[in-house]
C-alpha positions as CSV (number, residue, x, y, z in Angstrom):
1,M,1.5,18.6,3.8
2,L,3.2,16.6,6.5
3,T,6.9,16.1,5.9
4,F,8.4,12.8,7.1
5,L,12.2,12.1,6.9
6,G,12.6,15.1,4.5
7,E,9.9,13.9,2.0
8,N,6.2,14.1,1.5
9,Y,4.7,10.6,1.1
10,Y,1.3,9.4,-0.1
11,L,-0.5,6.1,-0.6
12,D,-1.1,5.3,-4.3
13,I,-4.6,3.7,-4.2
14,D,-4.5,2.9,-7.9
15,E,-1.2,1.0,-7.5
16,L,-2.6,-0.8,-4.4
17,E,-5.5,-2.0,-6.6
18,K,-3.1,-3.2,-9.3
19,Q,-1.0,-5.0,-6.7
20,V,-3.9,-7.0,-5.2
21,S,-5.9,-7.6,-8.4
22,Y,-5.2,-10.3,-10.9
23,E,-6.4,-11.1,-14.3
24,K,-8.5,-14.2,-14.7
25,S,-8.5,-15.4,-18.3
26,V,-12.2,-15.9,-18.6
27,L,-14.2,-14.8,-21.6
28,P,-17.4,-12.8,-21.1
29,V,-20.4,-15.1,-20.6
30,T,-23.7,-14.7,-22.5
31,Y,-26.9,-15.7,-20.8
32,S,-30.3,-15.2,-22.5
33,G,-28.8,-12.5,-24.8
34,E,-27.1,-10.5,-22.0
35,T,-23.3,-10.5,-21.8
36,E,-21.8,-10.6,-18.3
37,M,-18.1,-9.7,-17.7
38,P,-16.2,-11.7,-15.1
39,E,-16.0,-10.0,-11.7
40,Q,-12.8,-8.4,-10.4
41,Q,-10.5,-11.0,-8.7
42,I,-8.2,-10.1,-5.9
43,S,-5.6,-11.9,-3.9
44,V,-6.9,-12.0,-0.4
45,T,-3.4,-12.7,1.0
46,R,-1.9,-9.7,-0.7
47,F,-4.8,-7.5,0.2
48,E,-4.7,-8.5,3.9
49,T,-0.9,-8.1,4.0
50,F,-1.0,-4.6,2.5
51,K,-3.9,-3.7,4.7
52,G,-1.9,-4.6,7.8
53,L,1.2,-2.8,6.6
54,I,-0.8,0.4,5.9
55,D,-2.4,0.1,9.4
56,V,1.1,-0.1,11.0
57,I,2.2,3.1,9.0
58,L,-0.9,5.0,10.0
59,T,-0.9,4.1,13.7
60,E,2.8,4.7,14.6
61,R,2.9,6.7,17.8
62,E,6.7,7.4,17.9
63,D,7.5,11.2,17.9
64,L,10.1,12.1,15.3
65,D,12.5,15.0,15.6
66,E,12.9,16.3,12.0
67,G,16.0,18.3,13.1
68,L,17.9,15.0,13.5
69,G,17.6,14.2,9.8
70,A,18.5,10.6,9.0
71,H,19.1,9.8,12.6
72,A,15.5,10.5,13.5
73,G,14.4,7.2,11.9
74,K,16.4,5.1,14.3
75,D,13.8,5.6,17.0
76,L,11.0,4.1,14.9
77,S,9.6,0.7,15.7
78,I,10.7,-2.4,13.7
79,P,7.2,-3.1,12.5
80,F,7.0,0.5,11.2
81,K,10.3,0.2,9.4
82,I,9.4,-3.1,7.7
83,A,5.9,-1.8,6.7
84,F,7.4,1.5,5.4
85,N,10.1,-0.2,3.3
86,T,7.7,-2.9,2.0
87,L,5.1,-0.3,0.9
88,L,7.9,1.8,-0.7
89,I,9.4,-1.1,-2.6
90,N,6.0,-2.2,-3.9
91,N,5.3,1.4,-5.1
92,I,2.3,1.8,-2.9
93,L,3.9,4.4,-0.8
94,K,5.3,7.2,-3.0
95,T,7.0,10.5,-2.6
96,L,5.6,13.7,-4.1
């Protein structure tokens, strides 16, 4: 496990899927005796936004000195901080 800012974090893929999916109130359709369920619908805007935020988190190059504790986070880039906080608030990034 990689410890970051005193915690172990992971990306909750199930939560990500819930965040980008939406329910379309369409009843199953029957064609020639076969029932077809509507396909999964996703919000492309939400998907692309979360994809970009995750990319920022996974590609941050700043070295972090864990010995500094809370002060170690001040050297992180602004995009990283915004991405980290946004994913944390939306429950996509979670602690173990």
